N, C-alpha and C positions, 0 to 999 in steps of 0.2 A: 342306068339300065343294068340289071343283074345278069351276069353271064353264068353259064352252067358250071364253070370252074370256081366261082366265088366261094361256094360252100366248102369245097375241098381245101382251098388255101386258108380259109378262116379256121377250119379245124386244125390245120397245121399251126396257125397262130395261137390257138387255144393250147395245143400241146406244148408250145414253147413257153407260154405264160405260166403253165403249171410247174415249170422248173423253179419258179420263185418260191420263197418260204415266208414264214411269219416275219422275217427281217424287213419286209416291205411296209409293214403296218406303221401308221394308219393308212398308208396308201394302198391301192388295189394291186392285185396280180394282173399284169397286162402282157400280151404277146404281140409281136409285129413281124410280118413277112413282107419283103419287097420283091415284086415279081416283074420281069420284063421279058416279052416274047415267050411267055409260057414257062419261063425258068425262074427259079428262086435265085436272086442275086445277093440277098442279104437278109439277116434275121436278128431279132433281139428280144429280150424280155426284161422286165423290171426286177432287179435282183436285190436292191437294198434301198431303204428310205434315204433320201438325199443323193442317191446315185442316179445315173442316167435312166430316163424312162425308156420304155421298150422301143419307141420310134427313134430316139436319139442313139440308142445302142445299135440299132440296125443301120442307121445312116452313117454311123462312124465307120462301118466296114466299107463304105463307098466314098469316104472322105467328104461326106456331106452333100454329095451330088448324085442324083438319080433321075436325069431328065427323061420325061415320058413314061416313067415306070408307074406301077400300081402298088400302093401300100395297103396291106390288110392289117387292121388294128382291132383288137378285141374290145377296146373301150374308147369312146370319143377322145381324140387328142386334146390335151389341155390347151387353153388359150390365155393363160396368165403367167406372170413371173412369180414363181414360188422359190423353192430351193434350187430349181433348175429353170432354164428358159422355156417359153411356150413351145410345145411340140407342133402345134398347128402351123406356126410360122416357120419352123424348121423344115417341115414337109414342103411348104410353099417355096422356100428359098432353095431347096434341093431340086426343084423342077418336077416334083411328083405331079403326074397328070390326073390321077384317079385315086381316091381313097375309099376303101370299103371298110365300114365300121360295124362291129357286132352289136354293141349296146351303147346307149347314150349315157353321159355322165351327169348324175343329178346334183353334184356338188356345185353350188352357185359360184364358188370361187374359181372353179376350173372349167365349167361348161362354156360353150361358145365356140368350140373348135369347128363344128360344122359350118357355122356362119362365117367364120374367118376363112375357111378353105373355099367356100363357095364365092365369097366376095373377091377372092383372088383368081377366080376362074377355074378352080379345081373341081372336077366331077366328084360328087360324093354320093355314096350308096350306104344306107343304114339298115339295120335289122337283119343282117345275114348271120345265121346260126346264133340268134339272139339268146336262146335259152342256155346254150353251152357257154356263151360268153358271160352271161349273168351268173351262172354257176361258178365260173372261174373267179369272178370278183365278188362273190356273195358276202364275204365278211365286210368289205367296204360298202357295198350297196345296202346291206341291212342297216348299218349305222346311219347312212345318208337318208334312207327312205323311211326307217322305222324308229330312229332315234335311240337305238339300244344295240347291245352286242348280238351277233349271230348266235342262235341257240341250235346246237347239234345234239339231238337226243339219240342215245344208243340203247338198244333193247336186244335181248337174246331170248328166244323162246323155242319151245318144242313144236313139232308139227301140228299139235292140237292147241297151240296158243297159250302154253303155260310157262311161267318163269320160275316156278318152284313146285315141288311135289306136295302132296297132301300133308306131309309131316313138316313142311317148311324148308326142306333141304333144297339148295339151289346150286351148289358147287359140284360139278360144273355143267351148266346147260350146254355151253359151246366148247369147242376144242381149243387146243393150244395156239393154232394158227389165228383163230379169231381173237383170242386174248392178246396176242402180240399186236394185232392191228389196233386194238383199243389203246395199248400203250403208245403207239405211234401217234394216235389222235390226241392223247393227253399231252404229248410233247408239242403238238401244233397249237393247242388251245392255251389261252392265258389263264383260264380257270376251269376247274371241274366242279360241277354242282351236284349235290345230293340232298336227300331229305333226312330228317331225324330218324325216321323208321328204318331206312336202309343203314344208317350209321349204327343203329342199335343192333339190328339183326345180323348184318354181314360183318360189322367191325372192319371196314376197309381202310386202306391207307391212301388210295387214290393218287399214288405217285407214279412216276415213270420208271419202270424196272426192266421189262422184257424187250430191250432194244440192244443194238450192237454194242454201244458204249454208254451205259446209263450215267456215267460220271460227267459226260458232256451234254446230256439231254437237258432241255429246258423243263424245269419242274413247275407245274401249274399251281396257282393259288387254289387251295382246297376250300370250297364254300359249302357250308351246311345250313340249310333252312330249318331252324329249330325254334319255332315261335315261343315255346314254353321252356326252353333250355333243358332238354333231357339228355344231352350228350354226356357220357360218362367221362370223368376226368382221367380214368384209367384206360380209356379206349386207345386204339392205335392212332387215331387221328390226333388225339391230344398228346400222346406219347411222342409223336413225330412232328409236333407243331413248329419245330425249327424250320420246316419246309413251308411254312406259312399256312395257317388254318384260320379261316374267318367264319364266324357263326353269326347269322342274323336272327334276332329275336324281335318280337313286337310288343313286349310288355316290359317297361322299365323296372318294374318291381323285381324281376328275376335277376337283374344285374347286381343286386345287393345280397344275393344268397351265398351260402357257403360253396355251392357248386360253381357259381360264377367266379368266386375268388380262386378256387382250386384250378379251374380251367385257365384263368389268367396266369396263375403261377407256372403252369406248364407252357405258357407262351401263346395260348389261343387268343385271338382278337375277337372281342364281342362287340357287336354293333346293334343298337336298338333302332329299328326302323318301323315306326308306326305307319300304317297304311295311309297313303296320301301325302306324306311329308317329304318325299324325294323331290328334286328339282323338276318342275313341270317342263315337259317337252311337247310343244304343240298341243294337240288334242288327244295325246296317247291315253289309253285306258289307265285309270288311276288305281288299279288293283295292287295288292301288296307284291305280287310276283313281278309286275311291271316295274314297281318302285325299286325292287331289289336289282333288277337288270339295269335300271338307270344308274343306281348307286355304283354298280360294278363298272359301268361305262365311264363314270366320273373318275374311277381309279385307273383308267387306261386299259380296261379289259375289252377286247374287240370280239373275242370268240369264246363261247362257253360250251363245254361238253357236259351234257346232263346225263349222269349215270344214276338213275333214281328208280324207285319202286313204282308200282302202278298208281299210287295216290298222287305223288308230285308230277309224274309223267302225264297223267290224265288232266291235272290242273293246267299244265303248260299247253296241252293240246286244246283244251276247251277254250282257252283264251287266245288261241292262234299265236302262240309264242314259240312254236317250234318251226325252224326254217329249213332244217334238214333232218331226216329220220333215217338212221342206219339200223337195219333190222337183220340180226343173225337168226337163221332158222336151222335148228339142229334136227337130225333124223332120229328123233326120239318121240315116244308117245307116253303120256302119263295118265290120260283119262280123267283125272281129277287133280286139282291143285290150284295154284294162284294164277289168275288170268293176267295176260300181259298188260292190259289197261283196265281201268274202272269205268264208271259212268262218264260218258262224254256229253250228256245232255241231248243225245240223239234219240228221237221218238219214232222216226220212220226212215225208210231207206233213202228217200229223197233228201234227207237232212244229213246224210253221211258225210264225214270229212273227206274231201277229195284230194288224192295225191298223185303225183306224176312219177312214174318209175324212170329214174335216170341211169340206173346201172345195176347189173347183176354180176356176182363174182363167186367162184367157189374157193373156199378157204378150208383145206382139209376135207372133212366130211360135211362141213356147214356151208350154207349158201347165204351170201350177204346181199341184201336188197338196199339200194340207196334211193331214197324217195324225197321229193320236195313238194310242198303244198301247191295246189293249183290256186294261185291268187294273182290278182292283177296288181300292177304297180300303182300304189296309192299312198296317201298320207306321207308325202315327201315333206319332211319338216325342215324347210330351208332355214329356219331361225333356231334350230336346235343347237344347244351348246355342244352336243356330241355329233352334230350333223355337218361339220365342216372340217376340212382337212387342209390346213395351211401348208402342209409339206408338199402337197401335190401341185 
């Protein structure tokens, strides 16, 4: 039975889980609060892969004993021996009487915590603040359920939906506070993705700069989708290839060109990926974009930040490959210019892509909308080579 306080305590667990960083990957971000007589008596979160899980961290504050207490956990406690002992058993041994869970764990190696707890006589409640708990663990859940990295798309537009003026100028649509947030996102992602058009027009570096200490920031893999290999060997992406630049093409002929040799000489890695040739993951769409994401997953990429123009962004949206959309809206009007997205294949209003507004924030003069697609949990690829997490 759900009590009226369950949502409040689960939001507290989500808040704790968010203290974790990318250091937990490939494991999920998880938070735990242990409550007795309406008071928080212990808390924990998963801080590092191989380290204590959130439940174990909380129980450690109580010397492993919490008879009669209630544990709030954002993700189903694991039921297997991995790098750490099973959390479900730890909760049972601690004497926890009730466990409230936000989201279930789709990982076949770790699932089963609910059954373990109930078999031991523990009361279990699931689905409390599920959307918030799934958002907390979205990098992990996307890999489990969709067999690929999470794709976070970043867009910045004017009030009338333009990303560039009529003459093509686009620096800067958003303000310095918004740009600093993007650099923080780059530090969180393993890869930043862009298209050949953006690489040519904007000549970006896609690295982490505008943070407190750039020298200690995690620099992402810069990925350019450039099917015909148009990237200029004198571009800033090529000039800074020591920070890892990967270009995907789909025509093996271009790999023998002078441009390809010049890019390799600068340190750019070129990969020819013909559509349909990446490892099959369940029944996932065999499109080139999906193949690219699978190839990145095989390289250990769990989170991709897409900073692209309307062409690539629209292609990702059309194929339902965007899991989180962060949209900056600047208080500017252009009247004419480049639209934020292109054709999405929508012919009528009832076909519109549906999004859930998960957050709003003011950054300087800009407003940031965080949105996630309205989709049901489906296509859980339990046999996916990227869909299992031995570490958890």
